[in-house]
Structures are given as C-alpha cells and as structure tokens.
C-alpha positions in Angstrom: -18.1 -10.2 -16.1 -19.1 -12.3 -13.2 -17.6 -11.0 -10.0 -19.4 -13.4 -7.7 -16.8 -14.9 -5.4 -16.0 -18.6 -5.5 -17.0 -20.9 -2.7 -13.4 -20.8 -1.5 -13.3 -17.0 -1.4 -16.7 -16.9 0.4 -15.4 -19.2 3.1 -12.0 -17.4 3.4 -13.8 -14.1 3.5 -16.1 -15.3 6.3 -13.0 -16.5 8.3 -11.2 -13.2 7.7 -14.3 -11.1 8.9 -14.6 -13.3 11.9 -10.9 -12.6 12.8 -11.4 -8.9 12.4 -14.4 -9.0 14.6 -12.6 -11.1 17.3 -9.2 -9.7 17.2 -8.6 -6.5 15.0 -11.5 -4.1 15.9 -11.2 -4.8 19.7 -7.5 -3.9 19.5 -8.0 -0.5 17.8 -8.3 1.5 21.0 -5.3 -0.3 22.6 -3.3 0.3 19.4 -3.9 4.0 19.6 -3.2 4.1 23.4 0.1 2.2 23.0 1.5 4.5 20.4 0.4 7.6 22.3 2.5 6.4 25.3 5.4 4.3 24.2 9.0 5.3 24.1 9.7 3.0 21.2 7.0 3.8 18.6 8.9 2.0 15.8 9.2 -1.2 17.6 6.3 -3.7 16.7 4.4 -4.1 19.9 3.9 -7.6 21.4 0.1 -7.6 20.8 0.7 -7.2 17.1 3.1 -10.1 17.1 0.6 -12.1 18.9 -2.1 -11.3 16.3 0.3 -12.3 13.6 0.9 -15.7 15.1 -2.9 -16.1 15.5 -3.4 -15.2 11.8 -0.9 -17.8 10.8 -2.5 -20.4 12.9 -5.8 -19.5 11.3 -4.5 -19.9 7.8 -4.8 -16.2 7.0 -1.2 -15.5 6.0 0.3 -14.2 2.8 -3.1 -14.2 1.2 -1.8 -11.8 -1.6 0.4 -14.5 -3.1 -0.8 -15.5 -6.7 -0.9 -19.2 -7.7 2.2 -18.8 -9.8 4.2 -18.2 -6.6 2.6 -20.7 -4.3 -0.5 -18.9 -3.4 -4.0 -20.0 -4.1 -5.9 -16.8 -4.8 -6.1 -14.8 -8.1 -6.0 -11.0 -8.0 -9.8 -11.2 -8.3 -10.0 -13.7 -5.4 -7.8 -11.6 -3.2 -9.6 -8.3 -3.9 -12.5 -8.7 -1.4 -10.0 -9.8 1.3 -8.0 -6.8 0.8 -11.1 -4.7 1.1 -11.9 -6.3 4.5 -8.2 -5.6 5.7 -8.6 -2.0 4.6 -11.2 -1.2 7.2 -8.4 -0.8 9.7 -5.3 0.9 8.3 -2.8 -1.2 10.2 -4.7 -4.5 9.8 -2.9 -5.8 6.6 0.3 -6.5 8.4 -1.3 -8.9 10.7 -1.9 -11.1 7.7 1.6 -10.3 6.2 -0.3 -8.4 3.4 1.0 -4.8 4.0 2.8 -2.5 1.6 5.6 -2.2 0.8 6.4 -5.7 2.0 3.9 -7.4 -0.5 5.5 -5.4 -3.4 9.0 -6.2 -2.2 8.2 -9.9 -1.9 6.7 -10.1 -5.3 9.7 -8.2 -6.6 12.0 -10.9 -5.1 9.8 -13.6 -6.3 9.9 -12.3 -9.9 13.4 -10.9 -10.2 15.4 -12.0 -7.3 18.3 -14.5 -7.4 18.1 -17.7 -5.4 20.6 -16.2 -3.0 18.7 -12.9 -2.6 15.5 -15.0 -2.0 17.2 -17.0 0.7 18.6 -14.0 2.5 15.6 -11.7 2.2 12.4 -13.3 0.9 12.2 -16.3 3.2 12.3 -14.2 6.4 9.8 -11.7 4.8 7.4 -14.4 4.0 7.7 -15.7 7.5 7.1 -12.1 8.8 10.3 -12.3 10.7 11.7 -9.1 9.2 10.2 -6.0 7.4 11.5 -4.1 4.4 11.4 -0.7 2.8 11.0 0.6 -0.8 13.3 3.7 -1.4 12.4 5.5 -4.6 11.0 8.9 -3.9 13.4 11.8 -3.4 12.8 15.2 -1.7 15.0 17.2 -4.1 13.3 16.2 -7.3 9.7 15.7 -8.7 9.7 12.0 -8.2 6.4 11.7 -10.0 8.7 11.5 -13.0 10.9 8.6 -11.9 13.4 9.6 -14.6 14.2 12.7 -12.4 15.8 10.5 -9.7 19.3 11.4 -8.8 20.6 8.7 -6.5 23.7 7.3 -8.0 24.5 3.6 -8.1 28.2 3.1 -9.4 30.2 0.0 -9.7 33.7 -0.4 -8.4 35.2 -3.8 -8.8 32.9 -6.2 -7.0 30.9 -3.6 -5.3 28.2 -1.1 -6.0 28.4 2.3 -4.3 25.1 4.2 -3.6 24.9 8.0 -3.0 21.6 9.9 -2.6 18.8 11.0 -0.5 15.3 9.3 -0.3 12.1 10.1 1.7 8.7 8.6 2.3 10.4 5.2 2.5 7.5 3.3 4.2 8.7 1.0 7.0 12.2 2.6 7.1 11.8 3.8 10.6 10.9 0.5 12.3 13.4 -1.6 14.2 12.4 -4.8 12.3 13.1 -3.3 8.9 16.2 -5.2 7.6 16.5 -4.2 3.9 15.6 -1.6 1.4 15.0 -1.9 -2.3 16.6 1.3 -3.6 16.1 2.8 -7.0 18.8 4.9 -8.5 20.8 5.6 -11.7 23.6 3.3 -12.9 24.0 5.0 -16.3 22.9 8.7 -16.8 23.8 8.5 -20.5 21.5 5.6 -21.3 18.1 5.7 -22.8 16.0 7.6 -20.2 14.1 4.4 -19.2 17.3 2.4 -19.1 19.2 4.6 -16.7 17.6 3.2 -13.5 18.4 0.2 -11.5 17.1 -1.4 -8.2 19.4 -2.8 -5.6 19.1 -4.5 -2.3 20.6 -2.5 0.5 20.6 -3.8 4.2 19.4 -1.3 6.6 22.6 -1.7 8.8 24.9 -0.9 5.8 27.7 1.5 6.6 27.0 5.0 5.4 23.1 4.6 5.5 21.7 7.2 7.8 18.1 7.5 8.9 17.8 11.2 9.0 14.2 11.6 10.3 10.6 10.4 10.4 8.3 12.1 7.9 4.8 12.5 9.3 1.7 13.3 7.3 -1.1 15.6 8.7 0.6 15.1 12.1 0.2 11.4 12.0 3.3 9.4 12.7 2.0 6.1 11.4 3.9 4.2 13.9 5.1 1.4 13.8 5.6 1.6 10.1 7.3 5.0 9.8 8.0 7.0 6.6 11.8 7.5 6.7 14.1 10.1 5.1 17.3 8.4 4.4 20.8 9.5 3.2 23.1 7.1 1.4 26.7 8.1 1.7 29.1 5.9 -0.1 27.1 2.8 0.9 28.8 -0.3 -0.5 27.0 -3.5 -1.3 28.2 -6.6 -3.2 27.4 -6.7 -7.0 25.2 -9.7 -6.2 22.8 -7.1 -4.5 21.7 -5.9 -8.0 18.1 -6.9 -9.0 17.8 -8.5 -12.5 20.5 -6.4 -13.9 21.7 -2.7 -14.6 19.2 -0.4 -16.3 16.2 -2.7 -15.6 14.7 -0.6 -12.8 11.7 0.6 -14.8 11.0 -3.0 -15.9 10.9 -4.1 -12.4 8.7 -1.2 -11.2 6.1 -2.0 -13.8 6.1 -5.6 -13.0 5.4 -4.9 -9.2 2.9 -2.0 -9.6 -0.2 -3.8 -11.3 -1.2 -6.1 -8.5 0.0 -3.6 -5.8 -2.3 -0.9 -7.1 -5.3 -3.3 -7.0 -4.4 -4.0 -3.4 -4.2 -0.3 -2.5 -7.5 0.4 -4.2 -9.4 -2.4 -2.6 -8.1 -1.4 0.8 -9.4 2.1 0.0 -12.8 0.6 -0.8 -12.7 -1.1 2.5 -11.8 2.2 4.3 -14.7 3.9 2.6 -17.1 1.1 3.4 -16.1 1.3 7.1 -16.8 5.0 7.1 -20.2 4.4 5.5 -21.0 1.8 8.0 -20.2 4.0 10.9 -22.4 6.7 9.4 -25.3 4.2 9.2 -25.0 3.6 12.9 -24.5 7.2 13.9 -27.4 8.6 12.0 -29.9 6.5 14.0 -28.3 7.3 17.3 -28.0 11.2 17.1 -30.8 13.7 16.9 -30.7 17.4 15.6 -33.5 19.9 15.5 -36.0 17.4 16.8 -35.2 14.6 14.4 -32.8 11.7 13.9 -29.9 12.5 11.6 -31.3 9.8 9.3 -34.4 11.8 8.8 -32.7 14.8 7.4 -32.8 14.9 3.5 -29.2 16.2 3.2 -27.9 13.3 5.3 -29.9 10.8 3.2 -28.4 12.2 0.1 -24.9 11.9 1.5 -25.5 8.3 2.4 -26.9 7.5 -1.1 -23.9 9.2 -2.9 -21.4 7.5 -0.7 -22.9 4.1 -1.4 -23.0 4.7 -5.3 -19.4 5.9 -5.3 -18.2 3.0 -3.3 -20.0 0.5 -5.4 -18.6 2.2 -8.6 -15.0 2.0 -7.4 -15.4 -1.5 -6.2 -16.7 -2.8 -9.4 -14.1 -1.0 -11.5 -11.3 -2.4 -9.3 -12.7 -5.9 -9.5 -12.8 -5.5 -13.4 -9.2 -4.4 -13.3 -8.3 -7.5 -11.2 -10.1 -9.8 -13.5 -8.2 -8.3 -16.5 -4.8 -8.7 -14.9 -5.7 -12.3 -14.1 -6.8 -13.0 -17.7 -4.4 -11.0 -19.7 -1.6 -9.6 -17.5 -0.9 -6.2 -16.0 0.3 -4.8 -19.3 -3.1 -5.4 -21.1 -4.9 -4.1 -18.0 -2.9 -0.7 -17.8 -5.9 1.4 -18.7 -8.0 0.0 -16.0 -5.1 0.0 -13.4 -4.7 3.7 -14.1 -8.3 4.3 -13.9 -8.7 2.7 -10.4 -5.8 4.6 -9.1 -7.5 7.8 -10.2 -10.9 6.9 -8.9 -10.5 4.9 -5.7 -8.4 7.2 -3.5 -10.6 10.3 -4.4 -13.6 8.3 -3.8 -12.4 7.2 -0.3 -11.5 10.8 0.5 -15.0 12.1 -0.4 -16.8 9.3 1.5 -14.7 9.6 4.6 -15.0 13.4 4.6 -18.8 13.1 4.5 -18.6 10.7 7.4 -16.5 13.1 9.4 -19.0 15.8 8.7 -21.9 13.6 9.9 -20.0 12.7 13.1 -19.3 16.3 13.9 -16.5 17.1 16.2 -16.1 13.5 17.1 -15.1 12.6 13.6 -11.9 14.7 13.9 -10.8 12.9 17.0 -9.3 9.6 17.8 -12.6 8.4 19.2 -13.3 7.0 15.6 -11.0 5.8 12.9 -12.2 8.5 10.4 -9.4 11.0 10.7 -6.8 8.2 10.3 -8.6 6.7 7.3 -8.9 10.1 5.7 -5.1 10.6 6.1 -4.5 7.3 4.6 -6.7 8.1 1.5 -5.0 11.3 1.0 -1.6 9.8 1.0 -2.6 7.2 -1.6 -3.5 10.0 -4.0 0.3 10.5 -4.1 1.7 7.0 -3.4 2.4 4.8 -6.3 2.1 7.9 -8.6 0.0 11.1 -8.2 -3.4 11.5 -9.7 -2.0 13.7 -12.5 0.4 11.1 -13.7 -2.2 8.4 -14.0 -4.6 10.9 -15.7 -1.9 11.9 -18.1 -1.0 8.4 -18.9 -4.6 7.2 -19.3 -5.6 10.1 -21.5 -2.5 9.5 -23.7 -3.3 5.8 -24.0 -7.0 6.5 -24.9 -6.2 9.1 -27.6 -3.6 6.5 -29.2 -6.1 3.6 -29.0 -8.8 5.8 -30.6 -6.4 6.5 -33.6 -5.1 3.0 -33.8 -1.6 4.0 -32.7 
C-alpha cells in the first residue's frame, strides 16, 4: 500500500501545522489558566470561539467529512490531519472535528431524517451547538451493550425514556443541545434488535444532569463527562433514529471512522510526547552527561519511535481498507488499531514523563493530560478486552473458513 499523501493533503497538512504553531500551542498555557480560575468551567471560553472562527476562515473546518457527505477527504487523507490535532487534546474542537460531535454528525448524515438534520445537524456542522452520546451506564457492564437497561417505550405519538447514563462526553457544557441516547425498545427481541437510538434535547423535562465524572482528577472542561438521569423524559416519535431495534446497526455504522480518528489522534499525542523528549534530553544533564548520552534514554527514544511508527502504519492501513471496501470489511484492522494505539500512546507518554522527571507530572508540560487521554481511550469505544475477544474470534473463524 502507498501511504504517501496526495498534494492536496500535503498542502492541507502544512496549513494545519501552521495554524497549530500560530494559534493552538501558544494558547495552551492560557487554556490551563482559564479553567483553573473560571467560575463557569463548562462554558466555552471566548478565545476558543475566536479560534474556531479563525479555523473556518482558514478553510480548516469539518475536515472529517467524507466525500459522500460533502467533504473532500477520504479516511486515509484525513488520518494525518487527525494526528496533528491530537497533539493538543482539546484542539480537535477548534476545527469542529472532536468526538462525540463528529460521530453524532456522521450518525445524522447516515441515518437522520430531513427534519432531524435541519434541527440538529445544520447547527452542529456550523459549530453553533454541541452534542453528547449517551450509551454507557454505571449500573451494568456497558462493554457488552446488550446489558444496557435504559428503557425507551412508546405511548401514542411519544417515546418515554427512563434510565441512567454516565461518561456522556460533552454533556456538562452549556452549549450541549442534544443527546443521542441508546436504550431498549423491546427487551424480548433478538439480543441485537432490542436497542434503539433516539434524539433527546438537553433541556427536555425529566432530564437531570447529576454530576460531572472526572478521570484521574482531570475535569476535562469545557467538555465534561456527565452522569445523567432520564425520568419519564418524553420526546416525539419523530425523534427515533432510523427505526426501533436498529441501535446496533447505527452503532456499527458510526464506529469505524470514529476509531480511526481516535487512533490517529493518539498517534499525534504520542508523537508530541516524543518530540518533547527529544528536546528535553539535549537540555538536561545528570551525572555529568546530557540525558541523550545515557544508553537507557536512547533505548527509550528508539522504542518510542518504533512503536509510534508501527501504530501509525497500522492505522493508515485500516483507513485505506475502510475507504476501499467499507468498515465491515476492515473490522479486523479496526479492532487491531483500537487494541494497539491507546496502549502504545500510554507507554510512549509514560516514558516521556519519566524522562521529564517531576516536571512531567505537572501542568508545565502536556504529558499528564495526554496520559489521561490515552488511558481513557483504552475504555472509550469499547475496552481492550472486547476488541481482543472480537478479533481473536474473527481470526479463528477466518482460519477455519467459517
């Protein structure tokens, strides 16, 4: 396979890198300072809105959209751009390319009615609102989505939702206007036909934001992982996506490209960590030598470079396969990158923290934030064990011609 980017991608990559250098990296310290002092952590600050407008003016907006939906980049084209954005954990939103909004926009593009698109997709594409994806539940092992207990029942021309969700990314923020909620419409149906997805406005009566769920002490403002209770929340029947019992179908349709985006952002996070190491080892001295002159440090650098390159190439291969044959044909590779990339990033960032010493644990560098991000993604979109179980099963079946 030829992974050399086209001239169009080379040019766009250069523009994106220039934007990051001019606008994103210089804003990192201000970003941290703002959220350490603000009384409204889940309100998008003005400087982020300003950066979004600048990104739109620069033609760096909705880059994730595939050609079939009005974009100009394939998954393989977009992958190196996602890598660049992943160097700063909050940067993707500046380009309207952040999860879960990208997945929600793709879901609406693929499965939304014209009325649903008009109400929710148009403002999401414009960056005027944000959204959440409510699937995971605290009371069951949501790694097996058939365990989900949230009930969606029909009464005349309305659906009534009852249940509890958590880790609903974006649910805390003031600009979040809508959730895509996964729940059961028929507990007696085939186990993969019981679930449905439905659109629920954030301001719906009976919807309660219980708390913000932090990870490792990070509050991830302004995004915010929400725990939410739905108590007799009523929405019109027109809020159902695609139809009752088609939740798993929708989930599979949205996850292939989304996992490529996650994995390439993780490659970018790991590459950022390695770049910081390469600077650090020439600036610091221990025991009479620069860090770069110690054999163990050189070995860490070499291992990190190898692991990043392996994950990058595997993810690019998965992206190319999705482009050529669709997500279903690429499912083995999609599972593989989700197994490989988060662990790789965690290892590389951990080495970078070690080489930076105590400073690596602080907010003076982005390493602790990036480590937290990598650790989260080992659970988000399915934990490692689920992907390993699925890939192992698929490989055995393929070997025996099943």
